[in-house]
C-alpha positions in Angstrom: -13.9 39.6 -18.1 -11.5 41.5 -15.9 -8.3 39.5 -15.4 -6.9 38.2 -12.2 -3.8 39.9 -11.1 -0.8 37.8 -10.0 -0.5 39.8 -7.0 -2.2 42.2 -4.6 -2.4 44.0 -1.6 -4.8 43.4 0.9 -6.2 45.5 3.4 -7.5 44.2 6.9 -8.6 47.5 8.3 -8.1 51.4 8.1 -6.0 51.8 11.0 -3.1 53.6 10.3 -0.5 51.2 11.3 -2.2 48.7 9.2 -3.1 50.8 6.3 -1.2 53.8 6.0 1.4 52.9 3.5 -1.4 51.0 1.1 -1.1 53.5 -1.4 3.0 53.8 -1.9 3.2 50.1 -1.5 0.5 49.8 -4.1 1.9 52.4 -6.7 5.4 50.7 -6.0 4.3 47.0 -6.8 2.3 48.2 -9.6 -0.7 46.3 -7.6 -4.3 46.9 -7.1 -5.4 47.6 -3.5 -8.1 44.6 -2.5 -10.3 46.3 0.7 -13.8 45.3 1.8 -16.6 47.5 2.6 -15.7 48.8 6.3 -12.2 50.3 4.6 -12.5 54.0 3.4 -10.0 55.0 0.8 -11.8 57.1 -1.7 -8.8 59.3 -2.1 -6.7 56.4 -2.7 -9.3 55.3 -5.9 -8.3 58.5 -7.4 -4.5 57.2 -7.5 -4.6 53.3 -7.8 -7.0 50.6 -8.6 -8.8 49.5 -5.9 -10.8 46.2 -5.8 -13.4 44.7 -3.4 -13.4 41.8 -1.5 -16.0 40.5 0.6 -15.0 38.7 4.3 -16.1 35.1 4.1 -15.6 34.8 0.6 -12.3 33.4 -1.3 -10.3 35.8 -3.4 -8.0 34.3 -5.9 -4.7 36.1 -6.7 -2.7 34.3 -9.2 -1.5 31.1 -7.2 -2.8 32.4 -4.0 -6.2 31.8 -2.6 -7.0 34.5 0.1 -9.8 33.8 2.5 -10.8 36.3 5.4 -12.8 36.1 8.4 -14.5 38.9 10.2 -13.1 39.6 13.4 -14.3 41.8 16.5 -12.3 45.4 16.6 -13.2 48.9 16.9 -12.8 49.5 12.9 -14.4 46.8 10.6 -11.5 44.3 10.0 -10.9 40.9 8.9 -8.4 37.9 9.8 -6.5 36.7 6.5 -5.8 33.3 5.4 -3.6 32.4 2.5 -3.3 29.3 0.6 -0.4 28.1 -2.2 1.2 24.8 -3.2 -0.7 23.0 -0.6 0.5 25.1 2.3 -1.4 27.7 4.2 -0.7 30.6 6.5 -3.3 32.2 9.0 -3.1 35.8 10.5 -5.2 37.1 13.1 -4.2 40.5 14.8 -6.2 43.7 16.4 -9.2 41.7 17.9 -10.6 42.5 21.1 -11.7 38.9 21.7 -11.6 35.7 20.0 -15.0 34.6 18.0 -15.7 31.0 17.9 -15.1 30.5 14.3 -11.3 31.8 15.0 -10.2 28.2 15.8 -11.7 26.8 12.8 -10.1 29.5 10.4 -6.7 28.8 11.9 -6.6 25.5 12.7 -6.3 24.1 9.0 -3.1 26.3 8.6 0.5 25.0 8.7 1.6 28.3 10.2 -0.3 30.5 12.3 0.4 34.3 13.2 -1.5 35.2 16.3 -1.8 38.8 18.0 -0.6 38.6 21.8 -1.0 42.2 22.3 -0.6 43.2 25.9 -0.1 42.0 29.5 -2.8 43.3 31.6 -0.5 44.2 34.6 1.5 46.2 32.3 -1.6 47.7 31.0 -3.0 49.0 34.2 0.5 50.7 35.3 1.7 51.7 31.8 2.0 55.4 30.5 -1.6 54.8 28.5 -4.3 57.4 29.6 -7.4 55.7 30.8 -9.4 56.1 27.6 -6.7 54.2 25.7 -6.1 51.6 28.3 -10.2 50.9 28.3 -9.9 50.7 24.4 -6.9 48.2 24.2 -8.3 46.0 27.1 -11.8 46.1 25.6 -13.5 43.8 23.6 -13.3 45.6 20.6 -9.7 46.4 21.4 -6.6 43.6 21.4 -5.8 40.2 22.9 -4.3 40.0 26.1 -1.4 37.2 26.6 -4.2 35.2 28.3 -6.6 35.6 25.6 -4.0 34.4 23.2 -3.0 31.5 25.1 -6.6 30.4 25.0 -6.7 30.4 21.4 -3.2 28.7 21.1 -4.1 25.9 23.4 -7.0 25.4 21.0 -5.0 24.9 18.2 -2.9 22.0 19.4 -3.8 18.6 17.7 -4.8 20.6 14.7 -2.9 21.0 11.6 -1.0 24.1 12.8 3.0 23.4 13.2 4.4 26.7 14.3 2.9 29.5 16.1 4.0 33.1 16.1 2.9 35.8 18.5 3.3 39.2 17.2 1.3 42.7 17.1 3.0 42.9 20.8 2.7 46.2 22.5 5.9 48.0 22.9 4.8 49.9 26.1 2.6 47.3 27.4 4.1 43.6 26.7 7.4 42.1 26.1 8.1 38.9 23.9 9.1 37.2 27.3 5.8 37.9 29.2 4.1 36.5 25.9 5.8 33.5 25.7 5.8 32.5 29.4 1.8 32.9 29.5 1.2 31.4 26.1 3.9 28.8 26.3 2.5 27.6 29.5 -0.5 26.4 28.0 1.5 24.4 25.1 2.8 21.0 25.2 3.5 20.0 21.6 2.8 23.1 19.6 6.2 25.3 19.0 5.6 29.0 19.6 7.8 31.9 19.3 7.2 35.9 19.6 8.0 38.4 17.3 9.3 41.9 19.0 7.4 44.9 18.0 9.3 46.7 15.2 11.9 43.6 14.6 11.3 42.2 10.9 10.9 38.4 10.3 10.4 35.9 7.7 8.3 32.7 8.0 8.2 29.8 5.6 5.6 27.4 5.7 7.6 24.9 4.4 9.5 24.8 7.7 6.6 24.9 9.5 4.9 21.8 7.9 5.8 18.4 9.2 7.7 16.3 6.7 7.6 19.1 4.2 10.5 19.0 1.6 9.6 21.6 -1.0 7.3 24.6 -1.8 7.3 27.4 0.3 5.0 30.3 1.1 6.9 32.8 2.4 5.8 36.0 4.7 7.6 39.2 5.9 6.8 41.3 9.1 
């Protein structure tokens, strides 16, 4: 029987801005990589241990329960939800549109991290060539601010106590624009935006209403 590792590196999809450093990180942390069938990392398998996970099925890593949901992108991709000590964090980026089950997936979280990638006006007038603009704005690309606002509005009056917008395009968005569009749809749910390239630390204890102890922390 294979023992469960106390830590693991979970790859959501194989695009370089998400998976390029999986191998060196796994070696540095001395941890296996967990990847679904849509992630092609055959060369990495010769250097570090790679274990499978299946979107829709729970994965147990020590004290953490990792759940995943397939989401629409131009590479096989999954949103991730991590639970520990009674707290839960959900992460959903790189999706061209929000599937129906995304709300349910995120609504059970204390902290939701959601893509708000681009402003349509900035994308149309920006530096990207037509093919890349079509990719970003297409149904398998990324979420526009207005699409993120729709998801955010659906999370009000749920367990979610804090929303963070991330994966903002440096060329086609600003934190101010994202917050203006998403915040205009919210009345009670606190929302903030993490600028491109700026690190951040988020503790679910500070997100949970009335939480006193036990934390589940994430860094970006």
